[in-house]
N, C-alpha and C positions, 0 to 999 in steps of 0.2 A: 579464840575466834578463827584462827587458821584451820583448826580441826573441823569446825562446823562448815566452813567455806568449802573444804574439800569434800565433805560428806554431801552437801547439797548438790555438788556437781555429779557425784556418783549416783545420788538419788534420782536426779532428773535424767541422767544418761540411761539408767536402768529402765525408767518409764519410756523414754524415747525408743530404746531398743525393742521393748515389748510391742510398742505401737507399730514399728516397722515390720516386725515378724507377723503381726496380725494382718497388716495391709497386704503384704505380698502373698500370704496364705490365701486371703480372701480373693485377691485378684486372680490367683491361679485356679482356684476351684470354681470360680464364676466365669472362666475363660475371658479374662480381662473385662469383667463386669457386664458381659453380654448375657449371662444366665442369672436367674434369681439367686440371691445369696442364701445359703443354708447355715451361715455362721454369724455374720454381723454386717451391718451397713458400712458404707465407705464414706458417707458424707456427714459431717458434723453440723450442728445448728449454724445458721448463717451461710449455708452453702459452701462450707469450708471442707476441702478434701482432707481426710484424716492422714493420708500419706504426707501431704505438705506440712501438716502440723508436726508429725513425728520427725521428719527431716529438718524442719525449722528448729526444733528443740536441739538437735545435734549441732547445727551451725552456731546457735547461741552458746551452747556448752563449750564448743571449740574456742570461740572468741573469749568467753569468760575465763577459761583455763589459761589461754595465752596472755590474757590481761594481767595475770600474776607476774609477768616479766617486766611490767612497766617500771617498777622500782628496783630492778636488778640490772647488773651489767648485761649488755646484749651485744652479740656479734652476729651479723647477718649470715656470714659464711657458715659458722658453727650451727646456727639455727636451721639453715637449709639442709645441711648434712644430717642433723639429728632427725628432722622431719622425713627425709628420704629413707633413713634407716628404719624409721617407725612404720613406713607405709610399704615400700617396695619389696623387701625380702618375703614378707608374708603373702603379699599379693602374687608374687611370682610362684611361690610354692603352691598356693591354691589354684592358680591358673594352670600350671603344668600338670597337676593331678587331674583337674577337670577336663582340660583339653586332651590329655592322653586317653581318657576314657571315651570322650565323645568321638575323637578321631578314629580310634580303633573300632568302635562300634559302627560308625557311619562316616567313612572318609569322604563319601560323595557330597556330604553336606557342606564341605569347605572347598569344593572344586571351583566354584565361581568367585571365591574371595580373592581379591588382588593381593599378591604377595607383599607389596609395599605397605599394606595396612597393618602389618605386624608392628610397625612403628607406634601405632596408637597403643598397642598392648605394652610395648617396651616402656612407654611413658606413663602407663596406667590410666589412660584416658579413653579406652576403647568404647566403653558404654556411653560416656559423655559424647564422644564423636558421633555415635549412632543417634543419640537423643537430640542433639542439636542440628543434625543434618549434614555433617561434614562428609559422611560416607553413607552408603546404603547397606553395606555389609563389611564385616571385618572378623577378627578371630576372638571377639569378646566371649568370655565364658563365665566369669565370676564378678562379684561386686556390682555396683550400680553407677548411674551418672554422678552420684554423690562424690565418688573418688576424684573425678576430674575437676569438679567444682572446688572441693576442699584443697586440691593441689594448687589451683589458681589463687585461692585466698591465702594460702601459705606464702606464695610468692609476693602477694600484695601486703602481707602482714608487716614487714619492716617499715613500709610507708605508712600504713595505718597506725602502727605503734608510735612512730615519731610524731605524727599529726595529733593523735589523741593525747600524747604526753605534753607536747609543746603548745599547740593551739587547738584545744578540744572543740570549742564552739565553731571555729572556722572549718575544721575538719568535718564536723557534722553537717554544716551547711553545704559544703562542697560535695560531700558524699550524696546528700539528698538531691542536689542539682544534677549530679552525674547519673546515679543509679536509678532514680525514679523514672526519668524520661527514657532511659535505656530499657527498663522493663516494659513501659507502655509501647515502645516501638516494636517489641516482639522479636527483635534481632537475636536475643539470647534464648528464645523459646521458653522464657520464664524460668530458666535454670540458674542464672548467675546473679543478676542485679539485686533482686530482693533478698537473696540469700547472703549477698555481701552486706546488705543492711543489717540482717539478723546477726551476722558474724560481728559486725561493728557494735551492735547493741550489746553483745556479750562482753566486748572489751570495755565499753563504757560502764556496764553493770559492775564489773570488778573494780574499775578505777574509782568509782564513787561509792563502793562498798554498799550497794543498794540492798544487799541481802541482810543488812543490819538496820535499815531504816524502818521506822514505825509506819510510814506512809506507803511503803512499797506494796504491801498486800492490798490495801484499798485502791491504790492506783492501778494495780493489776486487774482487779475486779472491774473497774471502770473501763479499762482497755478491752477486755474480752467481751463484756456486755455490749459495748459500743459496736464491736465487730459483729455480734450476733443480732442485736436488736435494731441498730440504727443504720449500719452500712448497707444492708440489702435494700431497704426502702429508698435510701438516698442514691442508689445506683453506683455505689463505690465498687470498683473492680474487685473481684474475689481475691486476687493476690494481696491487695492491701488489707482486706479483711483478715486473711490468713496471717499476715504480719502482725497486726494488732492483737489478734486472738492468741497467737503463739507467745508473743511478748508478755501479754497479760497472765497467761497460765504459768509461764516461766517465773514471773515475779511472785506469784502466789505460792508456787511450789518451793521456791528458794526460802520463803519465810516459814513454810510448813515443815520443811526438812528437819530442823533442829529438834522438833517435838517428836520425831520418829527415829531419832538417832539412838536406838537401842541395839543391843548386841546382835540379835538375829537379823534384823533389817539392815544394819550396817554391814554385816558380813556378806549378806546376799547382794547388796548393791555394789560392794567392792568387787565381788566376783563377776557380776554382770558388766561392770565397768572394765575390768581387766580383759575379759574375753569379747567385748563388744565389737571390736574391729574384725576379729576372726569370725564371729557370728555373722557380721555384715557381709563378709566375703562368701560364706558357704550357704547361707540359708535359702537363697532364691534358687540356686541350682538343685538343692536338695528337694524342695517341694515340687519343682518341675519334674523331677524324676519319680517322686512318690506317686503322683497322680496318673501316671501312665496307664495303670491297670484299672482305673476307675472310670465309670460312665458318669461324667459330671452332670449330665442332664437328669439323671435319676438318683444322684447321690442323696442319701438320707441325712437328715440333720444329725442324728445320733452318730453316724459314721463320719460326718464332717468334724464333729468334736473329738472323736477318737483319733482321727487322722491328725488333727491339730496337736493332740498330746504326743503322738509319735513323732511328729515334725519337730516339736520343741525338744524332745529327748535326743533325737538324732543331731539336731543343730547344736545342742550343748556338747554332745560327745565329739562331734567333728571339730567344733571350735576349740575344745581343750587339746585335741590332737594336733590341730594346726598351730595353735599357740606354742605348744611344747616343741614341735618340730622346728619352729622358727627360733625358739630360745636355744635349742641344741645346735642349730646351724650357726647362730650368732656366737655361741661359745666356742665352736670349733674354728671359726674364722678369726676370733679375737686373738691378737698376738699375746704369747705367754711372756710374763715378766721375766726378764733376765735372759731370754733366748737371744742368741747372737743373730 
């Protein structure tokens, strides 16, 4: 069962990655949805933004993967160090390359950026800071707001873990009482509260081994059909519709995954999972550079699909290069056994 559990995480992560790649490609070639799409739409049934769906799957995967630690020894300090090593070195490599290119090409673009805002980049929350309104400009180059949110959720995870392990019902009630009003208040710009709920959903999903339950798929179908068919007429906020829709699809995919666990699919999903963070860091800056020579208003549908193929290929190549560079750096910095 452990094998299938890990495969379903890789399977859903691969799907989520592909969705995010599509979302940012489409956003770029439509000039942030101000031009007609020549590729695909951005809104799912029920008025659910496809980007919210893709990022929501990632948050649920993160929670479900960390939920595997519930029955294992856990040290908060070691956990934080491990998460920092997994995120920051690759982030810094991608940032330095991207910033170096941008700055040398157009140094004036950073003239008005406050020097102190480099701290947002140091902590890996520069895109998040821009999105939530903490600053109007900084040195952000790679990644997305997602990085800042997941770092906050990692800091909260030791609390979530203890609560889900010791008092799961009370933790769920308290989380709903805290995060749902926070989302409705708009203070978090829709970036943190509901994504914390999705993250917690993933932890509970692993705790109760819902990927093995017979009722998981039917319950998932009910959730996403409710989000699509019932929530819009009832006036339920789109964010809650996205929450139910994403949770429902996540549940269905987790049950479907074992039936697709064949050699080719398994290897592809494993590779997508391995390089997903690297792809996440490089893909947006790549497509932004690729469209520079295109007239987006007259872009033909055929050329949009050709550009998407080139974009996928370059993202894959750069992701492998970034991942490899990070591994080599980690190896070079790792103390050698027996060295004085």
